C-alpha positions as CSV (number, residue, x, y, z in Angstrom):
1,M,-24.5,14.9,-17.1
2,S,-25.2,14.3,-13.6
3,S,-26.8,16.7,-10.8
4,P,-25.3,16.8,-7.7
5,Q,-25.5,14.1,-4.6
6,P,-28.2,15.3,-2.1
7,E,-26.0,15.7,0.7
8,T,-24.1,18.5,-0.6
9,S,-24.7,22.0,0.6
10,Q,-27.4,24.2,-0.7
11,D,-25.6,26.8,-2.3
12,A,-23.4,24.6,-4.2
13,I,-26.4,22.2,-5.5
14,V,-28.2,25.7,-6.8
15,R,-24.7,27.0,-8.2
16,S,-24.2,23.6,-10.3
17,N,-27.6,23.1,-11.4
18,Q,-27.6,26.7,-13.2
19,G,-24.3,25.4,-14.6
20,V,-26.2,22.2,-16.1
21,A,-28.8,24.6,-17.2
22,A,-26.8,26.6,-19.0
23,Y,-24.8,23.9,-20.6
24,Q,-27.9,22.0,-21.5
25,A,-28.9,25.6,-23.5
26,G,-25.7,26.0,-25.0
27,R,-23.9,28.2,-22.8
28,P,-20.8,26.3,-22.2
29,L,-18.7,29.4,-21.0
30,E,-21.8,30.1,-18.6
31,A,-22.0,26.8,-17.3
32,L,-18.1,26.9,-16.7
33,R,-18.5,29.8,-14.2
34,E,-21.2,28.2,-12.5
35,F,-19.4,25.0,-11.8
36,K,-16.6,27.1,-10.8
37,A,-18.6,28.9,-8.1
38,A,-20.6,25.5,-6.7
39,L,-16.4,24.9,-6.3
40,D,-15.5,27.7,-4.8
41,L,-18.0,27.7,-2.6
42,D,-17.8,23.9,-1.5
43,P,-14.5,22.3,-2.3
44,W,-15.4,19.0,-1.8
45,F,-18.3,19.0,-4.5
46,T,-16.5,16.2,-6.8
47,Q,-20.0,16.1,-8.7
48,A,-19.5,19.8,-9.8
49,L,-15.4,19.3,-10.7
50,E,-17.0,16.1,-12.8
51,N,-19.0,18.7,-14.8
52,L,-16.8,21.3,-14.9
53,R,-14.5,18.5,-16.8
54,Q,-17.1,17.4,-18.9
55,V,-17.8,20.6,-20.2
56,D,-14.2,21.8,-20.8
57,Q,-14.0,18.3,-22.7
58,E,-16.0,20.1,-25.1
59,S,-15.3,23.9,-25.1
60,G,-11.7,23.5,-24.3
61,A,-11.8,26.3,-22.5
62,Y,-9.2,25.3,-19.7
63,R,-7.4,23.5,-22.3
64,R,-6.9,26.7,-24.2
65,A,-6.0,28.3,-21.0
66,I,-3.1,25.4,-19.8
67,E,-1.7,25.9,-23.9
68,A,-1.5,29.8,-23.3
69,Y,0.3,29.5,-19.7
70,G,2.4,27.0,-21.6
71,K,3.4,29.5,-24.2
72,A,4.0,32.1,-21.6
73,L,6.2,30.5,-19.5
74,E,8.3,29.1,-22.8
75,A,9.2,33.0,-23.0
76,C,10.0,33.1,-19.0
77,P,10.1,30.0,-17.4
78,D,10.4,31.2,-14.1
79,D,7.4,33.2,-14.0
80,V,5.3,32.5,-10.8
81,Q,2.3,34.2,-11.5
82,A,2.0,32.0,-15.0
83,I,3.0,28.8,-12.9
84,T,0.3,29.3,-10.1
85,G,-2.2,30.1,-13.0
86,L,-1.0,26.9,-14.5
87,A,-1.8,25.0,-11.8
88,E,-4.9,26.2,-11.4
89,A,-6.0,25.2,-14.8
90,L,-4.7,21.8,-13.8
91,T,-6.4,21.3,-11.0
92,L,-9.9,21.9,-12.5
93,L,-9.3,19.4,-14.9
94,G,-8.5,16.9,-12.3
95,R,-4.9,17.1,-12.6
96,D,-3.7,17.3,-9.4
97,G,-0.6,15.6,-9.7
98,E,0.6,17.7,-12.2
99,A,-0.6,21.0,-10.6
100,E,0.7,20.1,-7.6
101,A,4.3,20.0,-9.1
102,Q,4.0,23.2,-10.7
103,L,2.7,24.5,-7.3
104,R,6.3,23.1,-6.0
105,R,7.9,24.3,-8.4
106,A,6.9,28.2,-8.4
107,L,7.2,28.0,-4.5
108,K,11.1,26.9,-4.6
109,L,11.2,29.7,-7.1
110,A,9.3,32.3,-4.6
111,P,8.9,30.7,-1.3
112,A,6.8,33.4,0.1
113,F,4.8,33.8,-2.9
114,S,1.2,33.5,-1.2
115,P,-1.1,32.9,-4.6
116,A,0.8,29.8,-4.8
117,R,0.6,28.6,-1.4
118,V,-3.4,29.5,-1.3
119,C,-3.8,27.4,-4.4
120,L,-2.0,24.7,-3.1
121,G,-3.8,24.9,0.0
122,L,-7.0,24.7,-1.9
123,L,-5.8,21.5,-3.9
124,Y,-5.1,20.0,-0.5
125,L,-8.3,21.0,1.1
126,R,-10.4,19.8,-2.1
127,A,-8.2,16.3,-1.5
128,D,-9.3,16.1,2.1
129,R,-5.8,16.2,3.1
130,R,-6.6,18.8,5.8
131,E,-3.0,18.6,7.7
132,E,-1.5,19.8,4.2
133,A,-4.0,22.5,3.7
134,R,-3.5,24.1,7.2
135,A,0.0,24.6,6.5
136,E,0.0,25.6,3.6
137,L,-2.7,28.3,4.4
138,E,-1.2,29.2,7.8
139,Y,2.3,29.7,5.9
140,A,0.3,31.7,3.5
141,L,-0.9,34.0,6.4
142,A,2.3,34.3,8.1
143,Q,3.8,36.1,5.2
144,E,0.5,37.8,4.3
145,P,-1.5,38.2,7.0
146,D,-4.0,40.5,4.9
147,D,-4.4,37.5,2.1
148,A,-8.3,37.8,2.2
149,E,-8.4,34.8,-0.3
150,A,-6.6,32.4,2.4
151,Q,-8.3,33.7,5.2
152,L,-11.3,32.6,3.1
153,R,-10.1,29.2,2.3
154,L,-9.3,28.9,6.4
155,G,-12.1,29.3,7.5
156,E,-13.6,27.0,5.0
157,L,-10.8,24.5,6.7
158,E,-12.1,25.6,10.0
159,Y,-15.7,25.0,9.5
160,K,-15.6,21.6,7.7
161,E,-13.5,20.2,10.9
162,G,-16.3,21.8,13.2
163,R,-14.4,24.7,14.8
164,L,-17.1,27.0,14.5
165,D,-15.5,30.2,16.4
166,E,-12.7,29.7,14.7
167,A,-14.3,29.6,11.3
168,I,-16.3,32.6,12.1
169,D,-13.0,34.5,13.1
170,A,-11.2,33.8,9.4
171,F,-14.6,34.5,7.6
172,R,-15.1,37.9,9.4
173,R,-11.3,38.8,9.1
174,A,-11.7,37.5,5.1
175,T,-14.7,40.1,4.8
176,Q,-12.8,43.1,6.5
177,L,-9.8,42.5,4.4
178,D,-12.6,42.5,1.3
179,P,-15.7,43.6,2.2
180,Q,-17.0,43.4,-1.7
181,R,-16.2,39.4,-1.2
182,A,-19.4,38.0,-1.4
183,A,-18.4,34.3,-0.8
184,A,-17.0,35.5,2.3
185,H,-19.8,37.2,3.7
186,Y,-22.4,34.0,2.6
187,R,-19.8,31.5,4.8
188,L,-19.7,33.4,7.3
189,S,-23.8,33.5,7.6
190,F,-23.6,29.8,7.6
191,A,-21.1,29.2,10.6
192,L,-22.9,32.3,12.3
193,G,-26.0,30.2,11.8
194,D,-24.7,27.2,13.3
195,K,-24.2,29.0,16.6
196,Q,-27.3,29.9,16.3
197,L,-26.8,33.5,15.9
198,G,-29.7,34.7,13.7
199,E,-29.6,37.7,13.1
200,E,-25.8,38.2,12.9
201,A,-26.5,35.2,10.1
202,Q,-29.5,37.2,8.5
203,Q,-27.3,40.3,8.3
204,A,-24.3,38.6,6.9
205,F,-26.5,36.8,4.1
206,E,-28.2,39.8,2.9
207,R,-24.9,41.3,2.5
208,A,-23.8,38.4,0.4
209,V,-26.9,38.9,-1.8
210,A,-25.9,42.7,-2.2
211,L,-23.1,41.9,-3.4
212,N,-24.3,39.2,-5.6
213,A,-28.2,38.6,-6.0
214,G,-27.5,35.1,-7.2
215,Y,-27.1,33.9,-3.9
216,L,-31.1,34.4,-3.7
217,A,-31.3,31.1,-5.2
218,A,-29.0,29.4,-2.8
219,V,-30.4,30.6,1.1
220,P,-28.4,28.8,3.5
221,A,-30.2,26.0,4.7
222,A,-31.8,26.5,8.2
223,K,-30.1,30.4,8.9
224,V,-32.0,32.6,6.9
225,S,-36.0,32.7,6.9
226,P,-37.5,31.2,3.5
227,L,-39.9,34.4,4.0
228,L,-37.1,36.3,3.3
229,H,-36.0,34.8,0.3
230,A,-39.4,34.7,-0.9
231,E,-40.2,38.2,-0.5
232,A,-36.6,38.9,-2.3
233,A,-36.9,36.9,-5.1
234,R,-40.4,38.4,-5.4
235,A,-38.8,41.7,-5.9
236,S,-36.2,40.3,-8.0
237,A,-37.4,37.9,-10.5
238,P,-40.7,38.8,-12.2
239,A,-40.0,36.7,-15.3
240,P,-41.5,32.9,-15.8
241,A,-38.1,31.5,-16.0
242,Q,-36.4,33.5,-13.1
243,A,-39.9,33.0,-10.8
244,A,-39.2,28.9,-11.3
245,E,-35.8,29.5,-10.1
246,A,-37.3,31.3,-7.4
247,H,-39.8,28.7,-6.3
248,A,-37.0,26.3,-6.7
249,G,-34.7,27.8,-4.5
250,L,-37.4,28.4,-1.9
251,A,-38.3,24.8,-2.0
252,R,-34.6,24.0,-1.5
253,A,-34.5,26.4,1.8
254,Y,-37.8,24.4,2.9
255,L,-36.5,21.1,2.6
256,A,-33.3,21.6,4.1
257,K,-35.1,22.6,7.2
258,G,-37.2,19.7,7.2
259,M,-40.7,21.5,5.9
260,A,-41.5,18.9,3.4
261,A,-44.7,19.6,2.7
262,E,-44.1,23.4,2.0
263,S,-41.2,22.4,-0.4
264,E,-43.9,20.2,-2.2
265,R,-46.0,23.3,-2.7
266,E,-43.1,25.2,-4.1
267,F,-41.8,22.7,-6.7
268,R,-45.1,22.1,-8.0
269,K,-45.5,26.0,-8.6
270,A,-41.8,25.6,-10.3
271,L,-42.6,22.8,-12.3
272,A,-46.2,24.6,-13.4
273,L,-43.9,27.0,-14.9
274,R,-41.2,24.7,-16.2
275,P,-43.2,21.2,-16.3
276,Q,-40.3,19.5,-18.3
277,D,-37.7,20.6,-15.9
278,A,-35.8,17.1,-14.6
279,W,-33.9,18.7,-12.0
280,L,-37.4,20.3,-10.1
281,S,-39.1,16.9,-11.0
282,Q,-36.0,15.4,-8.8
283,G,-36.4,18.2,-6.1
284,L,-40.2,17.2,-5.4
285,A,-39.4,13.4,-5.4
286,E,-37.1,14.4,-2.5
287,S,-40.2,16.4,-0.7
288,L,-42.4,13.4,-1.3
289,I,-39.6,11.1,-0.3
290,K,-39.8,12.9,3.3
291,Q,-43.3,12.8,4.0
292,H,-42.8,8.9,3.2
293,R,-45.2,9.0,-0.3
294,Y,-43.0,6.7,-2.0
295,D,-45.0,6.0,-4.7
296,E,-45.8,9.5,-6.1
297,A,-42.0,10.0,-5.6
298,I,-41.5,7.0,-8.2
299,T,-43.9,8.7,-10.5
300,A,-42.3,11.8,-10.0
301,L,-38.8,10.5,-11.0
302,R,-40.3,9.4,-14.2
303,G,-38.7,11.2,-17.6
304,C,-35.6,12.0,-15.3
305,G,-33.3,9.9,-17.0
306,E,-31.0,7.0,-15.8
307,G,-28.0,9.6,-14.5
308,L,-26.6,9.1,-10.9
309,E,-29.1,11.5,-9.2
310,P,-32.3,10.6,-10.3
311,S,-31.3,6.7,-10.0
312,L,-30.1,7.0,-6.4
313,L,-33.5,8.9,-5.5
314,L,-35.4,6.0,-7.8
315,A,-33.2,3.4,-5.7
316,S,-34.0,5.1,-2.3
317,A,-37.9,5.5,-2.2
318,H,-37.8,1.7,-3.4
319,R,-35.6,0.9,-0.1
320,L,-37.6,2.9,1.7
321,K,-41.0,1.3,0.8
322,G,-39.4,-2.0,1.5
323,D,-39.4,-3.1,-2.4
324,F,-35.7,-4.1,-1.8
325,L,-35.6,-6.3,-4.7
326,R,-36.0,-3.5,-7.2
327,A,-33.8,-1.6,-4.9
328,R,-30.9,-3.5,-5.6
329,R,-31.3,-4.0,-9.1
330,L,-31.2,-0.5,-9.6
331,L,-28.1,0.2,-7.5
332,E,-26.6,-2.8,-9.0
333,D,-27.4,-1.3,-12.8
334,L,-25.7,2.1,-11.3
335,L,-22.5,0.8,-10.2
336,A,-22.3,-0.8,-13.2
337,R,-22.3,2.6,-15.2
338,Y,-20.9,4.2,-12.5
339,P,-18.2,1.8,-10.3
340,K,-17.8,2.6,-7.0
341,A,-19.8,5.9,-7.0
342,P,-19.1,7.1,-3.2
343,S,-23.3,7.9,-3.2
344,A,-24.3,4.6,-5.0
345,L,-22.0,2.4,-2.5
346,Y,-23.6,4.8,0.5
347,E,-27.3,3.9,-0.8
348,L,-26.2,0.0,-0.9
349,G,-25.0,0.1,2.2
350,L,-28.2,1.3,3.5
351,L,-29.9,-1.3,1.5
352,Q,-28.2,-4.2,3.0
353,I,-28.6,-3.3,6.3
354,R,-32.3,-3.2,5.5
355,M,-32.1,-6.4,4.0
356,E,-30.2,-7.8,7.3
357,Q,-27.2,-8.3,5.1
358,Y,-25.0,-6.7,7.5
359,A,-21.5,-8.5,6.5
360,L,-22.0,-7.4,3.3
361,A,-23.1,-3.8,4.2
362,V,-19.8,-3.8,6.3
363,E,-17.7,-4.5,2.8
364,T,-19.9,-2.1,1.0
365,L,-19.1,0.4,3.4
366,Q,-15.4,-0.3,3.8
367,L,-15.1,0.0,-0.3
368,L,-16.5,3.6,0.4
369,A,-14.5,4.5,3.3
370,A,-11.4,3.2,1.5
371,Q,-12.3,5.6,-1.5
372,R,-12.9,9.1,1.4
373,P,-11.6,8.2,4.8
374,T,-13.4,11.1,6.1
375,H,-16.9,10.0,4.7
376,A,-18.1,10.2,8.3
377,E,-21.6,8.7,7.2
378,A,-20.0,5.8,6.2
379,W,-18.3,4.9,9.3
380,Q,-21.2,5.6,11.0
381,K,-24.0,3.0,9.0
382,M,-20.5,0.9,9.2
383,G,-21.0,1.0,13.0
384,V,-25.1,0.5,12.7
385,A,-24.2,-2.5,10.4
386,R,-21.5,-4.3,13.0
387,Y,-23.8,-3.3,16.1
388,L,-26.5,-5.1,14.6
389,A,-23.9,-8.4,13.6
390,R,-23.2,-8.1,17.2
391,D,-19.6,-7.2,16.5
392,W,-19.5,-4.7,19.9
393,Q,-15.9,-3.8,19.4
394,G,-15.8,-3.3,16.1
395,A,-19.7,-1.0,16.7
396,V,-17.3,1.0,19.0
397,D,-14.5,1.7,16.8
398,C,-16.8,2.8,13.9
399,F,-18.6,4.9,15.8
400,D,-15.6,6.7,17.4
401,R,-13.9,7.0,13.8
402,A,-17.5,8.7,12.6
403,I,-17.4,11.0,15.7
404,Q,-13.8,12.1,15.1
405,M,-15.1,12.7,11.7
406,A,-18.1,14.9,11.5
407,A,-18.3,16.9,15.3
408,R,-22.0,17.1,14.4
409,L,-22.2,13.2,14.6
410,G,-21.2,14.1,18.3
411,R,-24.2,15.9,18.4
412,D,-26.3,13.3,17.0
413,S,-28.6,11.4,19.4
414,E,-28.9,8.0,17.5
415,T,-25.2,7.7,16.9
416,R,-24.6,8.4,20.8
417,V,-27.2,5.7,21.8
418,Y,-25.6,2.9,19.4
419,L,-22.3,3.9,20.7
420,G,-23.4,3.4,24.1
421,Q,-25.5,0.1,23.5
422,A,-22.3,-1.6,22.1
423,L,-20.6,-0.2,25.1
424,S,-22.9,-1.7,27.3
425,E,-22.8,-5.1,25.3
426,L,-18.8,-4.9,26.4
427,G,-19.3,-4.4,30.0
428,R,-17.8,-0.8,29.9
429,Y,-21.4,0.5,31.7
430,T,-19.6,4.0,32.9
431,H,-18.9,4.6,29.5
432,A,-22.1,3.8,28.3
433,L,-23.9,6.2,30.9
434,E,-21.6,8.9,29.6
435,E,-22.7,8.3,25.8
436,A,-26.3,8.1,27.4
437,E,-26.0,11.6,28.9
438,R,-24.4,12.9,25.9
439,A,-27.3,11.8,23.7
440,L,-29.7,13.3,26.4
441,K,-28.1,16.4,26.3
442,N,-28.7,17.0,22.4
443,D,-32.3,15.8,22.2
444,P,-33.8,15.3,26.1
445,A,-36.9,13.6,24.7
446,S,-35.1,10.5,23.1
447,P,-36.7,7.3,24.8
448,M,-34.0,5.2,23.5
449,A,-31.2,7.4,25.3
450,H,-33.5,6.9,28.3
451,N,-33.5,3.3,28.0
452,L,-29.6,3.0,27.5
453,R,-29.3,5.3,30.7
454,G,-31.6,2.9,32.9
455,T,-29.7,-0.1,31.7
456,A,-26.5,1.2,32.3
457,L,-27.2,2.7,35.8
458,K,-29.0,-0.5,36.6
459,A,-25.7,-2.5,35.8
460,L,-24.0,-0.1,37.9
461,G,-26.4,-0.8,41.0
462,R,-28.0,2.6,40.8
463,T,-31.4,0.9,40.6
464,E,-33.4,3.4,41.5
465,E,-32.1,5.8,39.0
466,A,-31.9,3.3,36.7
467,A,-36.3,2.8,37.8
468,E,-36.9,6.3,36.9
469,A,-35.3,6.4,33.6
470,F,-37.4,3.7,32.1
471,K,-40.4,5.2,33.5
472,R,-39.0,8.3,31.7
473,C,-38.6,6.4,28.5
474,L,-42.4,4.9,28.5
475,E,-43.6,8.4,29.2
476,L,-41.9,9.6,26.1
477,D,-42.6,6.4,24.0
478,G,-45.5,3.9,25.4
479,Q,-45.0,1.3,23.3
480,F,-41.4,0.8,24.0
481,A,-41.7,-3.1,25.0
482,K,-38.3,-3.6,25.9
483,A,-38.2,-0.8,28.6
484,A,-41.5,-1.9,30.4
485,N,-39.6,-5.1,30.8
486,N,-36.3,-3.4,31.7
487,L,-38.6,-1.2,34.3
488,G,-40.2,-4.8,35.4
489,A,-36.4,-6.0,36.1
490,A,-35.2,-3.3,38.2
491,Y,-38.6,-3.1,40.2
492,F,-37.7,-6.8,40.8
493,T,-34.4,-5.6,41.9
494,L,-36.0,-3.3,44.3
495,G,-38.5,-6.1,45.7
496,R,-41.4,-4.1,44.6
497,R,-43.0,-7.3,43.1
498,E,-46.4,-6.2,42.1
499,E,-45.3,-3.4,40.3
500,A,-42.9,-5.4,38.3
501,R,-45.6,-7.9,37.8
502,R,-47.6,-4.9,36.0
503,A,-44.4,-4.0,34.3
504,F,-43.9,-7.3,32.1
505,E,-47.4,-7.4,31.9
506,T,-46.9,-4.1,30.1
507,A,-44.2,-5.3,28.3
508,L,-46.2,-8.3,26.7
509,A,-49.5,-6.0,26.1
510,I,-47.2,-4.2,23.8
511,D,-45.6,-7.1,22.2
512,P,-47.5,-10.4,23.0
513,G,-44.8,-12.2,21.6
514,Y,-41.8,-11.3,23.9
515,G,-40.2,-13.9,25.0
516,T,-37.9,-12.6,27.8
517,A,-41.0,-10.4,29.6
518,L,-43.1,-13.6,29.6
519,K,-40.2,-15.9,31.4
520,N,-39.8,-12.9,33.7
521,L,-43.6,-12.9,34.6
522,Q,-43.6,-16.5,34.8
523,A,-40.7,-16.3,37.1
524,L,-41.4,-13.9,39.6
525,G,-40.1,-16.3,42.0
526,G,-36.6,-16.1,41.2
527,A,-34.3,-13.2,39.4
528,P,-36.0,-11.9,36.2
529,A,-34.4,-13.1,32.9
């Protein structure tokens, strides 16, 4: 049984791993409930779905449900509730085509039957068929405006598409319609947190915990104070096993907030209570990787098995420490066991970029994008590979696609800078300047964005402003040789030859092998290269 991918939302990770623990402890029905809870909270969590199917293959729980619904339908073929229940069980077993057919059958019998509409909307949501999901959920709400389940699922769709205000409205409506629905309060806490409404987010989270204490093990990353979680966990988890879960939950919350050292401390506390727990060792390895302690991470992963998650972490640690051949062997073995696994393809694409195998990286990431067309990070990294391969238009297309797929990437300074640089190479300086301004709005202290802004301004003839942008870049990063050379070129254009000379000398002091700066210094009698 595999553990979840690291990029999955924190709550789904915890619930799915609780399912893994229950399965390993011989409690398959509890494991099924945990995997179902993970899917309710994160419909795109494919690893939880795979785990659920694996447990069902052994326990037969959902298959027995299918048999029961089948017998009920033999007695009453037009029972839309039984048809919908059958479809839900089929969906959970990955038999989406059969499930969709059953739901269409139910809706043919009763077009206004809201549960079938919502179930079909959720099926489309999990398949990332967003337009179809929206159509079904909005139809259900038009028929039953007080359907809390439909409001909750519509909120998840709005949240997935980056429409936070609409998501908050839907989640709030769901909590009003069903105040006891812990998941609605919990999802609301995420959306409120993303809107920087910390106090309201915390109140929503506390309400979710009051309704379902299990959420204590799944703090919304960066939305609720880890100290609140620690205090609540101490109050509710006196037993050693529960204490380990509390430390693990706090460690995950710290890790999601970028507090790797604190995360490491909590994972070590949890491991002191459960030293053989592979999931905790994987978490410790993640925190060590974040601190660039790759050898220690590799050591922590020993004994974690050869599943998808530990193998990915191991490959990532080797890639980041520069052991590319070892990382490649691990990924090749992983893809032999898990053909076309999205997370393995993504990691292989990252490795190929690091190895400067840009064409191969594009091919790998295209395979991933073909499987998951809305995988925004795949399009982003494909854009990086195309940019580094000097395929400027291809890079622009990929970055545009990534930003369309995930609004958060539009707020990512690095993505905007890469896009702007590719636009500059195409001579589209006005658009490049716009991207630089967007990047700086998101990260005012980005040296790369200031350098891009200066490059675009100079190309547009606004040389004084360009010089100021390059100066600001060097204030933020005094080792940015290219910015120093660009500043020299700007000064030369302005006729400030002595300042240009000093700037070129600065660039060469930073990088003695910088040929362009050397040529510029030698050619002060003419235009810099």
